[in-house]
N, C-alpha and C positions, 0 to 999 in steps of 0.2 A: 362160509360167508354168503349173504345174500347179495343179489344184484337186482336193483330196481331200474327198470328202463324208463326213459322219459319219452312223451310224446308217442306212444304206441297205441294204436286205436283198438287193438283186440289182443285178447289173450291166446297164447299158443300152448299146445300140450307140452309136457315136460320133456318128452322124448324129442320132440321137434327142436326144442331149445338146446337140447344137448348137441344134436347134429349141426344146428346153426353155430353154436359156439365153436365146434371143431373147425368149421369153415372160418369163423371169425378170428380166432386165436391162431395167428400165423407164427409158429414158434419152431425153433430149431432144437430138438432134444438130442442131447449127446448121450447115446446109450453107454458108451465106454466110460469107464471111471475116470474122472477128472483128476490130473496130477495136482499134487499140492504145490501151490505157488510159493516160491522162495521169497522170503522177506528181504527188502533191500536195506542193509545195514547203514547205508549212507543216508536214508531218508529218515528224518526225525519229525515228529508231528507236534504241533502245539494246538490247543484248544482255544478257539475264538468264539466268543458268544456274540451273536448278532441280534440286534434288536429290530423287531419287526413293526415297530411303530415309528412315526415321525417324531421330531423333537417337540413339536407343538401341536399334537393331535388331540382333538376332543372326541367324546364318545360317539358323536353323530356323524363323524366323517370317517368313511371307511376307505383308507388309503392303501396303496400297494406296499407290500413289505419292501424295506429298503434292500434287504438282501437279495431280492428277486431282480433288482436293478430294472431295466427296460423289459417289459413283456414282449416277447416275440410273437408278432401277429400271426405268423404261419404255425407256431407251436401251440397257440392258445385257441385253437379251433373247438368248436363244440362238436360232441359226438353226434353223428348223422345216421339216421335210419334210412337206408336206401335199398336198392335191389340186391346189394351185397350184404344186407342185414347188419350193418354196424349199428352200435348203440348210439342214442342221440339224446342230447339235452336241448330244449329250446332256449331262446334268447333270454326269457325271463327266469329260466332256471326252475320252472315248475314242472311237475310229472303229472301228466294226465292219467295215466294208468299204471299199474303195478304188474310187473312180470313175475313169474315164478322164480324161485331161488335158484341162482346159478350153481350147478353142482361143482364141487372142488375137485381138483385133479388128484388122481390117486398116486401120481409120482411124487417123489420127494421134493421136486422143483429145481433140482440142481441142474445148471446148464441152459434153463430157459432164458431166451433172449428175446427182448422186445426192441425190434429194429427202429431206427431213426424215422424212416419214412412211413412207419405203420402207426398211425394215430388211432389207437383202439382202446377199448376198455378190457382190462384185465384184472383179475384178483392177484395182489402181490402174495408172493410165497418165499420163503427162505431159499436162497439159491438162484432166484430170478435175477437176470442181468439187463442192465439197460446201457445204452450207448452214452448217456450223459446224466449228470445229476438232474437237470431240468427235466428229462423225460421221466426219470424216477419220481419227481415231485408231481409231474402232471398225472401220472398213473395213479399215485396214492391220492391225490386231491379228487380226481373224478370217482374213484372207488368211495372215498369219504362222503362226498356230496350224495351219491346214489344210496349210500347206507344211511345217511342223516345226521352226519356230524362234519365239523370243519377241522382243518389242520393248520399248524403254524410250524415255521421253521425254528428248530431248536438249535443246539450246538453244531459247530462245524470245525474239523480238523484239517489244516492246510499245511502243505510242505514248507519247511524253512528254506529250502533250496530255491524253488521256483514259484512258490505261493499257490501251487495247484491244490485242489480239494483232494484229501485223502480219505475222509469219512464225513458222514453228515447224519443228522437224525431229524426226522419229522415226527411230530407229536400230535395228539388230539389238542384241540384249542382250549380244552378244560384241563390240560395237564398243569400240575403244580399248584402253588397257592401264591396269590398276590402278596408282596412283601408289606409288612405293617409299617405304615407311615404316620407321622404325627400331623394329620391334617385336622387340626382343632378348628381353624378358621373356614374350612370348607363348607359351604351352605348345603350343597347337594353332592353326597358321595356317589362315586360310580358303582354300578350294580355289580355284585360279586358273580364272576363267571367261572373261575377255576375251582375245580373240585378235587384235584389230585388224581386225575385219571392217568392211568399208566399206558394206555394204548399208544402204541408208536411203531415207526419202521425205520430201521438203520441201515444205511448202505455203506460200502467201502470199495474203494478203487481197486481193480485187479492189475496185474502186470500187463494184461492185454489192453488196458485203457478203459475198460468197461467198469460199471458199477454194479456190484452185486448186493442183494439183499442179505445181510448177515443176521438180522433179527426182526421179527415181525410179531407184535403183541395185538391180539384182536379183541381182548376183553376191555369194556368200558365199565365205569362205575356211575354211569348216569344214563338217563334215557335219551334216545335219538329223537330229533325233531320230526314233525309229521311231513307228509308230501306237500301240504298246502303252505307250509313255511320254510321249505328247503331253500327257496330262492333268497331268503334273508341271511343264509350262512355266509360268513366272510369269504370262504373259498369260492362259493358260487358267484358271489358278487365280483370277485376278481376275474372269474372266468367270464362272467357276462360283460364286465367293463372291457376286458381286452378284446372280446368279439365286437362290441359295440365301437371300440376305436378302430378296429379294422374296417368296419362298415363306413365309418366317417372318413377314413382315409381314401376308400374307394370313391366315395361321393363328396369329396371335399370342394368341388367346384360348385355344389349345389347346397344351399342352406335354407331349409324350410322355416317357416314362422314359428314352429313349436319346438321347444327344446327337447333334446333326446339325449339318452345316455351315450357318453364318449364323444359328444360333440366338442370340437376345439375352438378356442378363441386365442387371438394374439395377446390379449391383455385382460385383466380383470374389468376394466372399464368397459371394453368391448362386450364382455359377457353380460355386464349389468345393462348396457343399452339394449342388447338383444332381449334380455328377460323383461325389461321395462316395456319394450314394444310390444311383446307378447302379452304382458299384463294389460296394456291399453286396449288391445283387441278383445281380451277375454272379459275384462271389466273389474279389474282390482288394482291396488297401489303396491308398490314394492318398497321394502325397508332393508337397508344393509345391517345384517346382523353381525355374528362374530367373524373374526378374521384371525388366522394363524400366520405368524411371520417366522422366517428362518431365523435361528439364533447366530447364524454365521454372517449373512449379509443384509438381514432385515427385510428382504424381498417377501412378498405375500406367498405363502405356501398353500393355503386353502382359504376359501372364503364362502359364506353362505348367505343368500339373499331370500328373504322370507315375504310372505304376505303381510300387509301392515296390520293385519288383525291376529297376528301370531302372539302366543303367549298370553299372559295376564298381567295387569298393572299391578306393581308391588305396593303394598299399604305403606302410606307415608304417615309418619306420626304427626306431621303438620296438618293433617286433614281435619283434626278437631278445631283448629283455629281458622280454617278457610271457610269464608262465608259463601262463596260460590265455587264449588269444585268443578273441575273439568269432567266432560261427559266420558263415559267408558267406552273405548273403541275396541280393545283387545278381548278376544273371546276363545283364544286357544287354536286358531287355525294352524294346520300342519303343512300347508302348500309352501313348497320352498325349492330352491335350486342351489346345489353345492358343486363348487369347482375346486379342482386341485391341480397344482402346477406339476407337470410331468418332465421327464428327463430332456425332452426335446425343447423345453422352454415354453410350450403351449399349456394354456389352462383348459382342462377338460371337464365335462359334466360328470361327476361321480355319483350324484344322487338327484333325482327329480321327482317330486311329489306334486301331482297335478290337482287333486281333489281339495275343495275348500268346504268348510263346515258353515258357510254362511251364503247368502244371496249376493250375487255379483251385481255390479253397478250397470245400469243401462247405458247404451251408447251415447245417448244425448247428455249424460252427466259425467262421462269419463274424464273429461278435460278438467273437472274440479278435484280429481284425485291429486294428492300431493305430488307424488312422483311424476304424474302426467303433466302437472303444471310446469315442473322443471324442464320436461321434454319440450313442451310447447315453447317456453321461453328460449330455450337453446335453438330450436328450429327457426323461431322468429329472428334471432340474432344472426343465424346463418343464412337468412333470406329464403329459407325453405318453408313457406307457409301453407303449402299444399297438404302437408300431412298433419297440420294442426287441427285438433279435433273441433268440430263445429257442432252447434245445436242443430239437432235434426228437426226440421219443421213437421209440425202436426199436420194431419190430413186437413185438406180444405174444408172449411165449415160451409155448409150449404145454407145460404140465406134463403128466406121464403120469397117465392117469385112475386108475390102480391106487395112486398115491401115498396120497391120502386123498380121501374123499368122491367124488362124481360130477358130471357136468356138468349134472344137473337140480336137485340140492340139495345144497349144500356143507355137510358135517358135520365141523367141525374136531376133535372128540373122538374119540381112539383107545380104544375100548372093549376091544380085543383085548389091549392091553398094560397093563391096570389093575394097580396096585401092591397087594400083598396086606397092606400095613401103611399106617399114617398117615404123612404126610410129616413130615420131621425138623425143618424150619425154620418158625418162626412167619411169617405174613404179615399185612400191615397190613389192617385191616377195610375191605372194599369195593374193594381194590385189583385183585383178579382180575376183578371185574365192569367196572371201568374199562378194564382191559386188553382185555377181550373187546370192549367197545364201540368202542375205538380200532381193534382189528383188522377189525372188521366195516365201519366206515367206510373203511379202507384198501382193503379187498376190493371195495367198491361203486365206488370211484374206479378201482381197478386190478384187473380179474378175475384177472390172473395172480399177484396176491399170495397167498401160501399160509401158513396157520398151522396147527399141530397141537398138540393139548392131551393131557396124560395125567392120569388120575385116580388118587387113592389109595383105600384101602380103604373110606373114608367118602364115596366119590363127590365128593370135593372136587378141583378142578383144582390140580394140583400142580406140574406142569412144562409149559413152552411153548416151542415152536420156531417160528421163522418166517424167511421168505425171500421176496424178490420176484424178478421175472424178470431184472433186471440182476445180481443176485447169482448166480442159476443160470447165466447166461451167462458171468460172470467165473470161476466155478468150472469150467466146461467148457473155458476157455481156460488158466487158471492153477492148477487144483486139484490139480496133482501134489505140491504141498507145502502142508500145512495146520497152522496153529498154533492149537491150542485154548486159549483164554486163560481161567484161572480166578483172575484177580487179586482177585476179591470175597473170597477166602478170607483174604487178608492185610490186607483193609480192615476195620476196626472198624465193626460194624453196616452192613455194606455190603449193597447190593442184589444178589441172587445172579444176575448177568448174566454170560454166558459166550459170547463171540463166536467164530466161526470166521473166522480171518484168514489172508491170503496176500499175496503181492506180485505185481504185473504185470510186463509186459516193460520198464517204465521204473524198475523197483524201487520203485515206489510201492505203498502199502498199499491192498488192497482187502478187502472183507468178503463172505463166502460165506454168511452167515446168523447168526442169533442165538438165544439161548436164556435163559430165566429158570427156575432150578431152586430149587424150595422143598424139594427133597429131593436130598442128594448121596450116596445109596448107589449100590452097583454096579449095581443094577437100573435105576436112573434113567439112569445114564450109558449103559447098554447100549441102552435105549430111544431115548436121544438120538442116539447114533451110528448106530443102525439107521434111524431116521427121517431123518437128514441124508443117509444114502446113497440111501434111497428117493426123496427129493425131487430128489436130484441124478442122476437116471436110473440109479441103481445103479452109478455110477461111484465106485470107492474111490480115495482118495489113495495116492500112492506112499509118502509120508512124512508122519507126523504128529508134531508137537512139542507136549508138554504139560509140566505141572509134575511134580515128582517126587512121585507118589501111587500106592500100591499099588492102590487102587480104580480109578483111571483105567487103570492097566496091565492089570488084569483085564478090564474092560469093552472096551478096545481089542482085546485078543487074542481076545475073543468076538465082537464085532460087525464088526471090520475084519481079517479073516484076510488075510495076504499083505501088509499095510501095515507098513512099517518104523516102529518107535516109538523116538523119541529124546527125552530130557529137554531142554527148552529152557533154555539157559544164561541167558537173561534171567530166567526164573523163580527160577533158583537165586541169581542176583544180587539179586533183590528179598528172597529169604529172608535173605540174608546181611546186607542193610541193616537188616532187622529184628532179627536176632540180635546184631549188632555195633554197634547204634546208640550204645552207651556210648563207643565208640572215637572217634566224630566230634567229641566234646567235648573230648578230650584232644589230638587231632591234626587239623589242617587238611588235611593231605596224605594221610590214610589213604583217604578215599573215592576219590581219583584212583588210588592204588596198588592199591587192591581192583578197581576197574573194569578197569585195565590187566591185572591178573592173570587175570581172567575172560574178556576179550574180545580181548586183542591177541596172543596166542601161538598159532600153528597147528602148531608143532613141539613134540613131547612134551618134548624136553630143555629148550626154552626155558620151557614151562610149569612144569615141576617146579622148574627153577631159580628162576623168579620167585615160585613159591609159598614156597619155603623162604626166600628173601630176606625176604618179607612177614612170615613168622612170627618171623624173627630181629629184624627192626627194630622190630616192635610187640609182642614178647614174647607171641605167641599159641601157643606150642607146646602149652600145656596146655588150650587150648579144645577141648572135646569135640565140639562141633558141626562145627567146621572139620575135625577129624580124621575124623569120620564121613563128610562129604560128599567128603573127599580119597580115601577108600577106594572110593567109587562114582564117581570122576573119569571113568572110561571111559564112564559113561552120559551125562555132560552136558558135559565139557571138549571145546572144539573141536579140540583136538589129537588126539582119539581118534575111532574109528569114522568115519573121512572117506570111506569107501565109501558112506556114506548120503547120497544127494542131499537137499540142504537149501535149494537156491536162495539161498544165502548169507543166510538168516534167522537172524542171530546178533547183530545190532547191537541195543543197548538201546533206540535211538530208535524201533524199530518199534512196540513195544507201549507204550513209555514215552509216546509221543506220543498214543496212543490213550487211555490211562487218564487222562492229565493233563487232558484236556479234558472228560472225563466224571467226574472225581473227586468233585466236589461233588454231581453228580446220581446218583452211585451210593449215597448214603446212604439207608437204608431210611425215614427220616422225610421225604424229599423227595417231591414230587408225581411219580408215575409218568408222567403226561402230559408233564411238563417234561422228564423223562428221554428220552422217545421222541422229543420235539421236537428236543432237542440232538442225538441220535444221527442223526436224519434230516439235520439240518443238516451234520454232519460227513461223512456218506456223500456227500451232494451236493457238498461241497467236494472230496472225493476224485475224484468223477466229473469235476468241472471241471478239476481239476489234470492228470487224464489226457487230457482234451481239448486242454488247452493244450500238453502234452508232444507230442501227436500232430500238432498244428499246427506247432509248432517243428520237429518231425522232418521234415515234409513240405516246410517252407519253408527250412530251413538245414541245411547239411551241416557236420559237425565238421571242424575244421581238422586237417590231417595234419601229423605231425612231420617228414615227409619224403616224397619221391617214391618210395614203396615199393609195389610191386604187391600184397603180402599186405595191407597196411593199407587201400588202395583198395578191395579186395574185401570186407574185413571192414566198412568204413564203408558199403558199399551194402547189406549184409545186417543188421547189428546196429542196434539202437536206439542213439541218441547216448550214452545212460547206459552201456550195456553195451560199446559201442565205446571209451568213455573208459577202461574197466577193461582192455579187451583191448589197447589201445595202450600203457598202462602196463607190462603185461607184456612187450609186445614191446620197449619202450624198456629194460626191465630185461634182457632176454636179450642185448642188445648188449654187457653187461658180464660175460657168462657165458663160461667157457672149457671146452673138452672136454679132459679129462685123460687119459681112457682109452677105447678102444673094442674090444670083443670080439664076434665073430660066431660064430653056429652055425646053418648053413642059411640060413633067411630071417629069423632072429631076430638082432638086434643090440643089444648092451648098451652104454649110454654112461655114463661117470662124469663129471658135470659139476659145476661150482661156480663161484661169483662170484669175480671176479678179486681175489686178495689174501685170500680167505678159505679156511679149511681145511674147512668143512662140505661134503660132497659129496652129490649127489642122483643116484639111479640112474633112467636113462630107458631103456626098452625099445622098440625100433622094429621092427615086423614089415613086412617088404618085400613079402610077398604081398598084403596088403590095406591097406598104408599106415596102420596104426594105431600109436599111440604111447601109452605109459603111463609115468607119472612116479611115483616114490615119494611125493611130496608130496601126490598125489591131489587136487589142486586142481580139475580137471575133474569128477571124480566128485562132489565136495562142492558145486561151485557152477555147473558147467556152462561154464566158460571155460578155454581152455587156459593152462597156466602158462608162465613165461618159460622154464623147463628144456626143456619139450616143444618150444616155439616154436624154441629154439637147435638141437635136433636136426633138426626139419623143414627149417629154413634150411640146415643142414649137408648135408641129403640133397637139397638144390635144390628143394624143394617150395615154390612161390611162391604157390599158391592154397590157401586153408584148405580142407581136406577137408569134404565135406558132413556126414559122420557126426560131426564136431566142432562142428556149428552146431545148437544146440537151438532149435527153432521158438519156444519160450516167450520166448526173447531177441531174437527178430528183429522186423524192421518188419512182417512179415505174420503175427504171433502170432495176431491175431484174424481172419485170413482163414479 
């Protein structure tokens, strides 16, 4: 038989091994012939079969054989290589090098005794004696592990008088065959491991109380495992587990943050809390997987906790009828922790897999994980808020020194742009002083917070602008389109608050800065826009959306040259609600029809038709205000000037959501500090929603409508919200037909229409640079290709979305 040593750094000559083995194997060889032991006629034996598995054991949990009982920690030590040259196995059960074969003894083996106190490796032989059956099992188990197979306890014969073991057999773990069972309903059958191997060792108790090897079969009918996989053998796992339990008992007073094999817990809940805390530090969420319960008392026998991305989602037959399916989160991660209840009542770690097959969550987003949310809630309920995960602040944004003030002494007052007249709006007494005090405290807490003030002719603070580092960063990423909100003008006795608003790559609202204007003349707006650009590192927006106001138009033309100005349709809608409020009393449907007319028509023909129908139905042909705004429809209606990029900021909910939460705080008689507090709460909520969207984006992939290369590429590039819009356009292009195609050189003109409809769209394709332009101008307006253009690209066999049609502001890397 061979002997493979574990953790031996160098090979020794065979002669040296023989000498060392003679020192190693401390045996007492009886040269005289041993007398035949007389059988005890009063002792009768009965064969009892012991089951080595638990009542409720699954294939992935390696539990200790019931017949072993409690593993004695002193008996299950690993073999050690020391100055006395004892064989060793490391904790992981892996073998670093292979030693030469151990020479077998020439003696017959009769009378060889392995003493209780000598925990060594020996090759079993017929006639070898052990002081107990446990020592025999230990010897055979270590021999098997080093050879490359595992053993199991087979039958046992016990005395009917005192129940003592008379004989026992240990077999190879591949002995016998699995009984045939009618498991028709089993989805996944267990892997077949038994091959009928006959290798075994049988021991019998002698009159002197020792156990002698009566039969030893060494031949196997299967291959041994390799050294790299020896640690996966059940025998080695049991040895490793016993050794880990011993180490845990020694260090029971100290519990590190990382799970370890053999670590004990008082309950399964304690084990879950520990693993969940570890998961929060690492960056993943924990899911409770299977549980095995005792058939006797129903108590938990073993439990597995897995990573939340474990396994794969099963295919649901209802998926065909689901319009919007859930995003896929499971990707087969194998990270897990398995615990089993031991005889002392404690739950110990029997298996721990640390590696994940996916990226872990950043520390700033850990609190959004499902299991970590529960942990945070429980901590808050217990009053322990110190351990609740908080958003990590970004590095302080360095504002330009030439914006306002300097690094030695901050002076927020802009004396260079002093007004030559007194402010036009009255301010509440003491309100400016309270605002100044609030801003000073903000700047003490956050030096990157910036605020600028403008004086009037009487040196009174008239206009104020402020922004923090997060707002500046948001503008640098998404400041191509800005909506300047002047809702305070339509609110009676409203506080003159005007924010700069935009949308991020998830189409969520972000704020770039705020202003309080006690003067709304053109000079004040010029100062505000110039200050805004100066604070934002002199970067002007591509498009600015405002209310219909001649004063604003003049100020923008002066302070923001090169910026496209468009009247925001939402502001026009707000004015319409105020001008036509009497119509809401006489008709319940008027508001819905008015909203549809303002927001739901992207084609000029559709818009004009809807407008005329509304005037006819409600008898508004003589309304002067409606006639006036219809004359200026090209300045505000979404069906016009679609060459101006607006990032799809046209929906009422963008600003309506903003003002609805601040409406009661915008009243001039309310406390200004309550207004700032509510505004700060709203901004923090927006930041948190973006973190949630970023987390979902990194952990879940939107479901594809089909196995389409173009969609797969777009899904990897776009954020889920933008990909949803893109996929809708692609789905619509499947119903589009090409009616006509004409070409001239590298330019091709296509006439396309939806199947069964008369309206045609013109799509021009340039073969030289693979550019496409549609008459609907959806890409120019919102930055996502329309269904008409996608139809032409597909017709031209372009299966990957060209890079020049992927706007960075809509991608997953928008903030990179």
